[in-house]
C-alpha positions as a LaTeX table, in Angstrom:
\begin{tabular}{lrrr}
\hline
Residue & $x$ (\AA) & $y$ (\AA) & $z$ (\AA) \\
\hline
Met1 & 17.90 & $-20.67$ & 9.06 \\
Val2 & 14.24 & $-20.23$ & 10.03 \\
Asp3 & 14.85 & $-16.58$ & 10.90 \\
Ser4 & 16.58 & $-16.04$ & 7.55 \\
Ile5 & 13.66 & $-17.51$ & 5.64 \\
Ala6 & 11.19 & $-15.48$ & 7.71 \\
Asn7 & 13.12 & $-12.29$ & 6.99 \\
Lys8 & 13.19 & $-13.04$ & 3.26 \\
Leu9 & 9.46 & $-13.74$ & 3.26 \\
Lys10 & 8.82 & $-10.50$ & 5.13 \\
Gln11 & 11.02 & $-8.61$ & 2.67 \\
Thr12 & 9.22 & $-10.19$ & $-0.28$ \\
Glu13 & 5.87 & $-9.30$ & 1.26 \\
Leu14 & 6.93 & $-5.67$ & 1.70 \\
Gln15 & 8.21 & $-5.52$ & $-1.89$ \\
Leu16 & 4.94 & $-6.93$ & $-3.23$ \\
Met17 & 2.93 & $-4.47$ & $-1.17$ \\
Gln18 & 5.10 & $-1.65$ & $-2.48$ \\
Gln19 & 4.60 & $-2.87$ & $-6.07$ \\
Glu20 & 0.84 & $-2.99$ & $-5.48$ \\
Lys21 & 1.00 & 0.54 & $-4.07$ \\
Phe22 & 2.97 & 1.84 & $-7.07$ \\
Ala23 & 0.56 & 0.12 & $-9.46$ \\
Gly24 & $-2.31$ & 1.76 & $-7.65$ \\
Ile25 & $-0.63$ & 5.16 & $-7.81$ \\
Gly26 & $-0.10$ & 4.80 & $-11.56$ \\
His27 & $-3.71$ & 3.76 & $-12.06$ \\
Leu28 & $-4.80$ & 6.62 & $-9.87$ \\
Ala29 & $-2.63$ & 9.17 & $-11.70$ \\
Ala30 & $-4.16$ & 8.15 & $-15.05$ \\
Gly31 & $-7.67$ & 8.68 & $-13.68$ \\
Ile32 & $-6.72$ & 12.02 & $-12.10$ \\
Ala33 & $-5.14$ & 13.24 & $-15.34$ \\
His34 & $-8.31$ & 12.33 & $-17.22$ \\
Glu35 & $-10.55$ & 14.02 & $-14.67$ \\
Ile36 & $-8.48$ & 17.21 & $-14.59$ \\
Asn37 & $-8.23$ & 17.31 & $-18.36$ \\
Asn38 & $-12.01$ & 17.52 & $-18.86$ \\
Pro39 & $-12.73$ & 20.73 & $-16.90$ \\
Leu40 & $-9.40$ & 22.19 & $-17.92$ \\
Gly41 & $-10.29$ & 21.67 & $-21.58$ \\
Phe42 & $-13.47$ & 23.74 & $-21.49$ \\
Val43 & $-11.87$ & 26.39 & $-19.28$ \\
Leu44 & $-9.09$ & 26.88 & $-21.83$ \\
Ser45 & $-11.56$ & 26.89 & $-24.71$ \\
Asn46 & $-13.80$ & 29.40 & $-22.98$ \\
Phe47 & $-10.96$ & 31.76 & $-22.15$ \\
Glu48 & $-9.76$ & 31.62 & $-25.76$ \\
Thr49 & $-13.26$ & 32.74 & $-26.80$ \\
Leu50 & $-13.29$ & 35.36 & $-24.06$ \\
Ser51 & $-10.00$ & 36.69 & $-25.41$ \\
Asn52 & $-11.50$ & 37.06 & $-28.90$ \\
Tyr53 & $-14.60$ & 38.73 & $-27.44$ \\
Ala54 & $-12.42$ & 41.18 & $-25.56$ \\
Lys55 & $-10.68$ & 42.18 & $-28.80$ \\
Val56 & $-14.06$ & 42.92 & $-30.39$ \\
Tyr57 & $-15.16$ & 44.96 & $-27.38$ \\
Lys58 & $-11.91$ & 46.93 & $-27.55$ \\
Met59 & $-12.51$ & 47.73 & $-31.21$ \\
Ile60 & $-16.04$ & 48.94 & $-30.53$ \\
Ile61 & $-15.12$ & 50.88 & $-27.42$ \\
Asp62 & $-12.31$ & 52.58 & $-29.35$ \\
Glu63 & $-14.86$ & 53.64 & $-31.97$ \\
Tyr64 & $-17.21$ & 54.98 & $-29.32$ \\
Arg65 & $-14.39$ & 56.96 & $-27.76$ \\
Glu66 & $-13.41$ & 58.38 & $-31.12$ \\
Leu67 & $-17.05$ & 59.34 & $-31.68$ \\
Lys68 & $-17.22$ & 61.05 & $-28.29$ \\
Asp69 & $-14.08$ & 63.05 & $-28.95$ \\
Ser70 & $-15.34$ & 64.05 & $-32.37$ \\
Leu71 & $-18.91$ & 65.06 & $-31.50$ \\
Ser72 & $-18.01$ & 68.68 & $-30.84$ \\
Glu73 & $-16.05$ & 69.02 & $-34.08$ \\
Ile74 & $-18.16$ & 67.30 & $-36.70$ \\
Asn75 & $-21.39$ & 68.35 & $-38.42$ \\
Ser76 & $-24.61$ & 66.35 & $-38.40$ \\
Ala77 & $-23.87$ & 64.47 & $-41.66$ \\
Lys78 & $-20.54$ & 63.26 & $-40.39$ \\
Leu79 & $-22.10$ & 62.27 & $-37.12$ \\
Gln80 & $-24.66$ & 60.08 & $-38.89$ \\
Glu81 & $-21.90$ & 58.49 & $-40.98$ \\
Lys82 & $-19.90$ & 57.67 & $-37.87$ \\
Leu83 & $-22.91$ & 56.20 & $-36.12$ \\
Ser84 & $-23.63$ & 54.10 & $-39.17$ \\
Gln85 & $-20.08$ & 52.73 & $-39.07$ \\
Ile86 & $-20.45$ & 51.82 & $-35.39$ \\
Asn87 & $-23.82$ & 50.13 & $-35.96$ \\
His88 & $-22.32$ & 48.12 & $-38.81$ \\
Leu89 & $-19.41$ & 47.10 & $-36.58$ \\
Glu90 & $-21.79$ & 45.94 & $-33.83$ \\
Glu91 & $-23.89$ & 43.87 & $-36.26$ \\
Glu92 & $-20.87$ & 42.41 & $-38.03$ \\
Asn93 & $-19.42$ & 41.15 & $-34.72$ \\
Asn94 & $-22.78$ & 40.20 & $-33.15$ \\
Leu95 & $-22.28$ & 42.37 & $-30.10$ \\
Asp96 & $-25.67$ & 41.48 & $-28.56$ \\
Phe97 & $-24.79$ & 37.74 & $-28.60$ \\
Ile98 & $-21.35$ & 38.39 & $-27.16$ \\
Thr99 & $-22.86$ & 40.36 & $-24.29$ \\
Glu100 & $-25.31$ & 37.55 & $-23.48$ \\
Asp101 & $-22.69$ & 34.79 & $-23.84$ \\
Leu102 & $-20.07$ & 36.43 & $-21.63$ \\
Asp103 & $-21.91$ & 35.62 & $-18.38$ \\
Glu104 & $-22.34$ & 31.95 & $-19.35$ \\
Leu105 & $-18.71$ & 31.59 & $-20.40$ \\
Ile106 & $-17.46$ & 33.10 & $-17.18$ \\
Ser107 & $-19.83$ & 30.89 & $-15.14$ \\
Asp108 & $-18.67$ & 27.74 & $-16.98$ \\
Ser109 & $-15.04$ & 28.71 & $-16.52$ \\
Cys110 & $-15.54$ & 29.26 & $-12.81$ \\
Glu111 & $-17.23$ & 25.86 & $-12.52$ \\
Gly112 & $-14.33$ & 24.21 & $-14.37$ \\
Leu113 & $-11.77$ & 25.85 & $-12.10$ \\
Asp114 & $-13.81$ & 24.82 & $-9.07$ \\
Arg115 & $-13.82$ & 21.21 & $-10.26$ \\
Ile116 & $-10.05$ & 21.28 & $-10.74$ \\
Ser117 & $-9.65$ & 22.70 & $-7.25$ \\
Lys118 & $-11.85$ & 19.96 & $-5.72$ \\
Ile119 & $-9.96$ & 17.21 & $-7.57$ \\
Val120 & $-6.59$ & 18.52 & $-6.40$ \\
Thr121 & $-7.86$ & 18.98 & $-2.84$ \\
Ser122 & $-9.37$ & 15.49 & $-2.80$ \\
Leu123 & $-6.11$ & 13.99 & $-4.09$ \\
Arg124 & $-4.17$ & 15.75 & $-1.34$ \\
Leu125 & $-6.59$ & 14.65 & 1.38 \\
Phe126 & $-6.76$ & 11.15 & $-0.10$ \\
Ser127 & $-3.02$ & 10.59 & $-0.10$ \\
Arg128 & $-2.36$ & 12.56 & 3.10 \\
Ile129 & 1.26 & 13.01 & 2.12 \\
Asp130 & 1.74 & 15.22 & 5.19 \\
Gln131 & 0.46 & 12.52 & 7.59 \\
His132 & 2.76 & 11.36 & 10.37 \\
Asn133 & 3.07 & 7.68 & 11.17 \\
Asp134 & 0.44 & 7.81 & 13.90 \\
Phe135 & $-3.31$ & 7.59 & 14.38 \\
Glu136 & $-5.24$ & 10.81 & 13.75 \\
Glu137 & $-8.82$ & 12.06 & 13.66 \\
Tyr138 & $-10.54$ & 10.69 & 10.58 \\
Asp139 & $-13.99$ & 11.41 & 9.11 \\
Ile140 & $-14.97$ & 8.35 & 7.09 \\
Asn141 & $-17.78$ & 10.25 & 5.29 \\
Glu142 & $-15.27$ & 12.82 & 4.06 \\
Gly143 & $-12.85$ & 10.01 & 3.16 \\
Ile144 & $-15.50$ & 8.33 & 1.01 \\
Ala145 & $-16.44$ & 11.62 & $-0.68$ \\
Asn146 & $-12.79$ & 12.32 & $-1.59$ \\
Thr147 & $-12.26$ & 8.75 & $-2.76$ \\
Leu148 & $-15.31$ & 8.93 & $-5.04$ \\
Ile149 & $-13.84$ & 12.02 & $-6.76$ \\
Ile150 & $-10.56$ & 10.17 & $-7.24$ \\
Ala151 & $-12.30$ & 7.04 & $-8.56$ \\
Arg152 & $-14.84$ & 8.90 & $-10.72$ \\
Asn153 & $-13.13$ & 7.96 & $-13.96$ \\
Glu154 & $-13.41$ & 4.23 & $-13.10$ \\
Ile155 & $-17.06$ & 4.48 & $-12.07$ \\
Lys156 & $-18.80$ & 6.91 & $-14.43$ \\
Tyr157 & $-18.99$ & 4.67 & $-17.50$ \\
His158 & $-20.43$ & 1.65 & $-15.67$ \\
Ala159 & $-22.33$ & 2.66 & $-12.54$ \\
Glu160 & $-24.06$ & 5.37 & $-10.57$ \\
Val161 & $-23.37$ & 5.87 & $-6.89$ \\
Glu162 & $-25.99$ & 6.10 & $-4.16$ \\
Glu163 & $-24.68$ & 7.72 & $-0.98$ \\
Asn164 & $-26.48$ & 7.14 & 2.30 \\
Phe165 & $-24.26$ & 8.82 & 4.88 \\
Lys166 & $-25.43$ & 9.01 & 8.47 \\
Glu167 & $-24.02$ & 11.49 & 10.96 \\
Ile168 & $-21.21$ & 9.50 & 12.56 \\
Pro169 & $-18.32$ & 10.32 & 14.90 \\
Asn170 & $-14.73$ & 10.66 & 13.79 \\
Ile171 & $-12.48$ & 7.72 & 14.47 \\
Arg172 & $-8.78$ & 7.32 & 15.23 \\
Ala173 & $-7.09$ & 5.91 & 12.15 \\
Phe174 & $-4.33$ & 6.03 & 9.57 \\
Ser175 & $-6.23$ & 8.21 & 7.08 \\
Ser176 & $-4.30$ & 7.37 & 3.91 \\
Gln177 & $-4.56$ & 3.64 & 4.63 \\
Ile178 & $-8.33$ & 3.69 & 5.14 \\
Asn179 & $-8.62$ & 5.74 & 1.94 \\
Gln180 & $-6.56$ & 3.08 & 0.18 \\
Val181 & $-9.06$ & 0.42 & 1.34 \\
Leu182 & $-12.01$ & 2.49 & 0.20 \\
Leu183 & $-10.45$ & 3.09 & $-3.23$ \\
Asn184 & $-9.66$ & $-0.59$ & $-3.69$ \\
Ile185 & $-13.15$ & $-1.80$ & $-2.79$ \\
Ile186 & $-14.95$ & 0.96 & $-4.76$ \\
Val187 & $-12.83$ & 0.37 & $-7.89$ \\
Asn188 & $-13.37$ & $-3.42$ & $-7.50$ \\
Ala189 & $-17.12$ & $-2.74$ & $-7.36$ \\
Ala190 & $-16.96$ & $-0.71$ & $-10.58$ \\
His191 & $-14.96$ & $-3.48$ & $-12.27$ \\
Ala192 & $-17.42$ & $-6.16$ & $-11.05$ \\
Ile193 & $-20.24$ & $-4.20$ & $-12.71$ \\
Lys194 & $-18.14$ & $-3.74$ & $-15.85$ \\
Tyr195 & $-17.39$ & $-7.47$ & $-16.11$ \\
Lys196 & $-21.07$ & $-8.25$ & $-15.86$ \\
Asn197 & $-21.46$ & $-6.87$ & $-19.39$ \\
Ser198 & $-25.00$ & $-5.66$ & $-18.78$ \\
Asp199 & $-26.70$ & $-3.17$ & $-21.07$ \\
Glu200 & $-27.91$ & $-1.30$ & $-17.99$ \\
Phe201 & $-25.91$ & 0.90 & $-15.65$ \\
Gly202 & $-25.02$ & $-0.77$ & $-12.38$ \\
Thr203 & $-25.32$ & 0.73 & $-8.92$ \\
Ile204 & $-22.79$ & 1.16 & $-6.15$ \\
Thr205 & $-24.54$ & 1.89 & $-2.86$ \\
Ile206 & $-22.46$ & 3.24 & 0.04 \\
Asn207 & $-23.98$ & 3.30 & 3.53 \\
Thr208 & $-22.39$ & 4.60 & 6.70 \\
Tyr209 & $-23.70$ & 4.38 & 10.25 \\
Ala210 & $-22.42$ & 3.88 & 13.81 \\
Asp211 & $-23.15$ & 2.36 & 17.17 \\
Asp212 & $-21.58$ & 3.17 & 20.55 \\
His213 & $-18.22$ & 1.62 & 19.73 \\
Tyr214 & $-17.87$ & 1.25 & 15.97 \\
Val215 & $-18.49$ & 3.03 & 12.68 \\
Tyr216 & $-19.59$ & 0.98 & 9.71 \\
Cys217 & $-19.20$ & 1.44 & 5.97 \\
Glu218 & $-21.08$ & $-0.80$ & 3.54 \\
Ile219 & $-20.13$ & $-0.82$ & $-0.15$ \\
Ile220 & $-22.69$ & $-2.75$ & $-2.19$ \\
Asp221 & $-22.47$ & $-3.35$ & $-5.93$ \\
Thr222 & $-24.72$ & $-4.96$ & $-8.54$ \\
Gly223 & $-21.81$ & $-6.65$ & $-10.27$ \\
Ile224 & $-20.98$ & $-10.23$ & $-11.17$ \\
Gly225 & $-20.72$ & $-11.39$ & $-7.57$ \\
Ile226 & $-18.34$ & $-13.99$ & $-6.13$ \\
Ser227 & $-18.91$ & $-17.74$ & $-6.28$ \\
Lys228 & $-19.29$ & $-19.70$ & $-3.02$ \\
Glu229 & $-16.10$ & $-21.66$ & $-3.62$ \\
Asn230 & $-14.08$ & $-18.45$ & $-4.05$ \\
Leu231 & $-15.72$ & $-16.42$ & $-1.26$ \\
His232 & $-13.50$ & $-17.83$ & 1.51 \\
Ser233 & $-10.30$ & $-17.14$ & $-0.50$ \\
Ile234 & $-10.68$ & $-13.50$ & $-1.53$ \\
Phe235 & $-8.55$ & $-12.14$ & 1.34 \\
Asn236 & $-5.73$ & $-14.60$ & 0.64 \\
Pro237 & $-2.56$ & $-13.08$ & $-0.92$ \\
Phe238 & $-2.27$ & $-13.62$ & $-4.69$ \\
Phe239 & $-5.88$ & $-14.80$ & $-5.05$ \\
Thr240 & $-7.73$ & $-12.99$ & $-7.84$ \\
Thr241 & $-10.69$ & $-13.60$ & $-10.13$ \\
Lys242 & $-9.73$ & $-10.79$ & $-12.49$ \\
Pro243 & $-8.50$ & $-11.52$ & $-16.02$ \\
Glu244 & $-4.78$ & $-12.23$ & $-16.35$ \\
Gly245 & $-2.69$ & $-9.09$ & $-16.19$ \\
Glu246 & $-5.42$ & $-7.00$ & $-14.50$ \\
Gly247 & $-4.87$ & $-8.00$ & $-10.87$ \\
Thr248 & $-2.08$ & $-9.18$ & $-8.58$ \\
Gly249 & $-4.34$ & $-10.69$ & $-5.93$ \\
Leu250 & $-2.87$ & $-8.44$ & $-3.25$ \\
Gly251 & $-5.43$ & $-5.66$ & $-3.07$ \\
Leu252 & $-7.97$ & $-7.28$ & $-0.75$ \\
Ser253 & $-5.31$ & $-9.01$ & 1.36 \\
Ile254 & $-3.75$ & $-5.59$ & 1.99 \\
Cys255 & $-7.21$ & $-4.17$ & 2.77 \\
Tyr256 & $-7.79$ & $-6.96$ & 5.28 \\
Asp257 & $-4.42$ & $-6.30$ & 6.93 \\
Ile258 & $-5.14$ & $-2.58$ & 7.21 \\
Ile259 & $-8.64$ & $-2.97$ & 8.69 \\
Val260 & $-8.12$ & $-6.00$ & 10.91 \\
Asn261 & $-4.49$ & $-5.98$ & 11.98 \\
Lys262 & $-3.65$ & $-2.29$ & 11.93 \\
His263 & $-6.98$ & $-0.86$ & 13.12 \\
Gly264 & $-8.51$ & $-3.68$ & 15.13 \\
Gly265 & $-11.64$ & $-3.74$ & 12.99 \\
Glu266 & $-13.40$ & $-6.22$ & 10.77 \\
Leu267 & $-13.74$ & $-6.57$ & 7.01 \\
Leu268 & $-16.74$ & $-8.68$ & 6.06 \\
Val269 & $-18.01$ & $-9.83$ & 2.68 \\
Asp270 & $-21.33$ & $-11.22$ & 1.50 \\
Ser271 & $-21.91$ & $-12.05$ & $-2.14$ \\
Thr272 & $-24.26$ & $-13.83$ & $-4.51$ \\
Glu273 & $-22.91$ & $-14.82$ & $-7.90$ \\
Gly274 & $-24.65$ & $-12.94$ & $-10.69$ \\
Val275 & $-26.34$ & $-10.54$ & $-8.23$ \\
Gly276 & $-23.65$ & $-8.52$ & $-6.49$ \\
Thr277 & $-21.38$ & $-8.11$ & $-3.49$ \\
Lys278 & $-21.40$ & $-6.27$ & $-0.19$ \\
Phe279 & $-18.27$ & $-5.38$ & 1.73 \\
Thr280 & $-18.69$ & $-4.12$ & 5.29 \\
Met281 & $-15.92$ & $-2.23$ & 7.07 \\
Lys282 & $-16.27$ & $-2.16$ & 10.85 \\
Leu283 & $-13.84$ & 0.24 & 12.55 \\
Pro284 & $-13.47$ & 1.08 & 16.24 \\
Ile285 & $-14.17$ & 4.67 & 17.14 \\
Lys286 & $-11.33$ & 4.67 & 19.72 \\
Gln287 & $-8.03$ & 2.87 & 19.54 \\
Lys288 & $-6.51$ & 1.12 & 22.51 \\
\hline
\end{tabular}
């Protein structure tokens, strides 16, 4: 009987974790779609303009070629007439502006494509869909950088990010799981700043450093903070201070399980209501 109840509880826990994961993926996909759509929009717009410019160039080049072929056959009066037509065509289509604008359009388009490439690469590295079920080399600075690209849509309207990354060693970890923890805490920080309803932009400060045995990641926000009576409960399953319908209360409990139980580290929190919150991840460099 006890074993049956334990199995059901374990199954329920796994289902809830899976639901939380799917909810996170949906939330993530929406942000990614938004982030990709921005650079893609101006790339498509620029290339439409480039296409129109190319048509104008083709018209003018065709006229120049016709002039070149005709020079040996026409008299001076006809030559002047033809040149006048070409000059009029250049002025009518603003050829000088097109020539100057082409470089900028191409540069902007290359930047947009580069942003799309970085977003897709970050998503692949963030999810690590090719990862085997085993510890692997993990660079937490790179993990944070990729996570910030993924979470950009959640952050950019409410906060700016200050990155203070020290040179630290790689650790042995489940990469996608640590990235999941980073995403959860960073998005929570952005939401805490949003819920503060301040007229000023908030700040999310991320520090990394290491000692002989551990690497550390501090994520500090200037959000609403956590009250003293709630501080001891935030890692409990189903506990949430978010508005109804915006949180399941499983995010931080899953983060705690990943850091403490699966990686043998520590997940610490320090908060002052109305001032902000600091989460500290402490992860062993080597796994037993």
